[in-house]
Each structure stands twice: as C-alpha cells, then as structure tokens.
C-alpha positions in Angstrom: 19.3 -17.2 96.7 22.4 -15.0 95.4 21.8 -13.1 92.1 24.6 -14.9 89.4 27.3 -12.8 88.5 27.2 -10.5 85.5 29.8 -13.1 83.6 27.0 -15.5 83.7 24.1 -13.1 83.7 22.9 -14.0 80.5 19.9 -12.1 80.3 21.6 -8.6 81.3 24.5 -9.5 78.8 22.0 -10.0 76.0 20.1 -7.3 76.5 23.5 -5.1 76.4 24.5 -6.5 73.3 21.3 -6.5 71.6 21.0 -2.7 72.0 24.7 -1.9 71.5 23.8 -3.4 67.9 20.5 -1.7 67.3 21.7 1.6 68.6 25.0 1.8 66.9 23.7 0.9 63.8 21.5 3.7 63.7 24.2 5.6 64.6 25.1 5.4 61.3 21.9 7.4 60.0 22.6 10.7 62.4 25.2 12.5 60.6 23.4 12.0 57.3 20.1 12.1 58.2 19.7 15.7 57.5 21.4 15.6 54.6 19.4 12.8 53.2 16.0 14.7 53.8 17.0 18.0 52.4 18.6 16.0 49.1 16.6 13.1 48.6 12.8 14.0 49.9 10.6 16.0 47.7 9.9 18.9 49.9 12.5 18.2 52.1 14.2 21.0 54.3 15.9 21.4 57.6 11.9 22.4 58.6 11.3 18.8 57.9 13.7 17.3 59.5 13.0 19.4 62.8 9.2 18.2 62.3 10.2 14.9 61.8 12.3 14.4 64.8 9.5 16.0 66.9 7.0 13.4 65.6 9.3 10.9 66.5 10.0 12.0 70.1 6.3 13.1 70.7 4.6 9.7 69.7 7.4 7.6 71.9 6.9 10.3 74.6 3.1 9.9 74.4 2.8 6.1 74.3 5.2 4.9 76.9 3.3 5.6 80.0 0.3 4.0 78.7 2.2 1.0 77.2 4.3 0.6 80.6 1.3 0.6 82.6 -0.4 -2.2 80.6 3.1 -4.0 81.1 2.8 -4.0 84.7 -0.6 -4.7 85.1 0.4 -8.4 83.6 2.0 -11.1 85.8 5.3 -12.2 84.4 7.5 -10.9 81.7 6.5 -12.6 78.8 4.4 -9.6 77.9 7.4 -7.6 78.8 9.8 -9.4 76.3 7.0 -9.4 73.4 7.0 -5.7 73.7 10.3 -5.7 73.5 10.7 -7.8 70.7 8.0 -6.6 68.5 9.1 -2.7 69.0 12.8 -3.8 67.9 11.5 -5.3 64.7 9.3 -2.1 64.2 12.2 0.1 65.0 14.1 -2.3 62.4 11.8 -1.7 59.7 12.5 2.2 59.4 15.6 2.3 57.7 14.3 0.2 54.9 11.3 2.4 55.0 13.3 5.3 54.2 14.7 4.2 51.1 11.1 4.0 49.2 10.3 7.8 50.8 9.6 10.0 48.1 7.8 12.9 50.1 7.8 14.8 53.3 4.3 13.1 54.3 5.6 9.9 53.9 8.5 10.8 56.1 6.3 11.9 58.9 4.2 8.3 58.8 7.3 6.5 58.8 8.4 8.5 62.1 4.5 8.0 63.7 5.7 3.9 63.1 9.0 4.5 64.3 7.8 6.6 67.4 5.4 3.5 68.5 8.0 0.9 68.3 10.3 2.9 70.3 7.7 3.0 72.8 6.9 -0.3 72.7 10.8 -1.4 73.4 11.7 1.1 76.0 9.8 0.8 79.4 9.4 -2.9 78.5 13.7 -3.4 78.3 13.9 -1.4 81.3 11.8 -3.4 83.6 13.5 -6.3 82.4 16.9 -5.1 82.7 16.1 -3.8 85.9 14.2 -6.9 87.3 17.7 -8.9 86.3 20.5 -6.7 87.3 22.5 -8.0 89.6 22.0 -6.5 93.1 25.8 -6.1 94.0 26.8 -4.9 90.6 23.8 -2.5 89.7 26.5 0.4 89.2 28.7 -1.7 87.2 26.0 -3.3 84.6 24.4 -0.1 84.1 27.6 1.3 83.6 28.9 -1.0 81.4 26.0 -0.9 79.2 26.1 3.2 79.0 29.8 3.0 77.8 29.5 0.3 75.4 26.3 1.9 73.6 28.4 5.3 73.8 31.4 3.8 72.0 29.5 2.1 69.6 27.3 5.1 68.5 30.5 7.0 68.4 32.3 4.6 66.1 29.0 4.6 63.9 28.5 8.1 63.7 32.1 8.6 62.6 31.3 5.6 59.8 27.9 7.0 58.7 28.7 9.9 56.9 31.9 8.1 54.9 29.7 5.3 54.1 26.6 7.4 52.7 29.3 9.2 50.6 30.7 6.5 49.2 28.3 3.7 49.0 24.9 5.8 48.7 21.9 6.3 51.0 20.2 3.0 50.2 23.3 1.0 51.2 23.7 3.0 54.5 20.1 2.1 55.3 20.0 -1.5 54.4 22.9 -2.2 56.6 21.4 -0.4 59.7 18.0 -2.4 58.8 20.1 -5.7 58.7 22.0 -5.1 61.6 19.0 -4.0 63.7 17.1 -6.9 62.5 20.0 -9.2 64.0 20.2 -7.3 67.4 16.4 -7.9 67.8 16.8 -11.5 66.9 19.8 -11.5 69.8 16.5 -11.1 72.1 15.4 -14.5 71.3 18.5 -16.1 73.1 17.2 -15.4 76.7 13.1 -16.0 76.0 13.2 -19.2 77.5 15.2 -17.9 80.8 12.5 -15.5 81.2 9.7 -18.2 80.9 11.4 -20.5 83.1 12.0 -17.8 85.9 8.0 -16.8 85.6 6.9 -20.2 85.2 5.9 -20.1 81.8 3.6 -17.3 82.2 
C-alpha cells in the first residue's frame, strides 16, 4: 500500500512542528546562557558554563544507546511515543528550573536531568520519524525538518539576547518553558494514529 503524501502525513508533520517549537524556543537561551551563569549563579564562571554543557552532553550520549535498545525490544510504537513525550516534558521543565538556580551545583543537577530527558527523546523521535517518513520523499521530509528547525532557531537566537536585556532572564526562561510544553503537547495529536497502526499495542 503506498505511503501517504507528506501533505497528508500527520505523524511526520506533527513531529516536525513539535520540534520546531521546542528547539526554536530553546534557541532563545543559547545566546544568553553563559551570561546567565556568570552573572546570575553564585560561583558561576566560564568554566562552569563548560562543565554544565559537558554534563548535559555526557548524560545524553551515554544513556541514548541503552534507551534505544530498550525501545527497539518492545513491539509497537507506544513505548517510543511514551519516551518522546516524557522526555519532551522533562526537557520543558529545564527552563523553569533555571529560574530557581542559585548555585553551580544546582546547575549541574539540572543539566543531568536535562541530559536524561534528551536521551529519552532523540532515539525514540528518530525511530518514529524513520518508520513513518514517506518512502518517495525521504530527502524532502528530512530536509524540510532540518530547514524549518534551522530557520526557527536562527530567528530565536536573534531574539533571545534582546528579550533577556529588556525583560530579564526569568521571563525568557518562562517563555521557553511554556513554548516547550506546548510543543510537547502537540505530540498527543498523533498518538491515536500510532496505536491504530500498531494494533493498539
């Protein structure tokens, strides 16, 4: 049976839209993160910024493979969806946590949590996208995803610094968290489609 066209492929369109919202919102933080840590966190300096990034990437990288293996062992895609949705909500909580950080130690703990959420999202998100990408439009759909996420992130990066300067860090972090939750909630739009295609497993 031929795969549906991209225009009618709700799963692919929703995955792309969700990531555009979440990743573009987090791009608001990218240009101000170092300034936030060095200026607002007790004991924060450029070394702490580097360590925080390293902790996030290490946790994400180390946990992705075992999480991906666990997801692959289970029939159906319900577990993939749960991993993506739960991980997205965890990532969405990170900007709110930044508002209450007062020490470098707390920053590192938040980045551990951030890394765990990202490790849940990426393998499962890619698994769902790969299974449902239209066979005759693989390049177009991956290219569309990369282009739209890139454009959204570029726009947000330009806005992040201006927002922080005029509104302050707490407002920026709150906006990022709220947008990320909305992006995560959007994933619910195709949950029934996955269950139907996999026999409600």
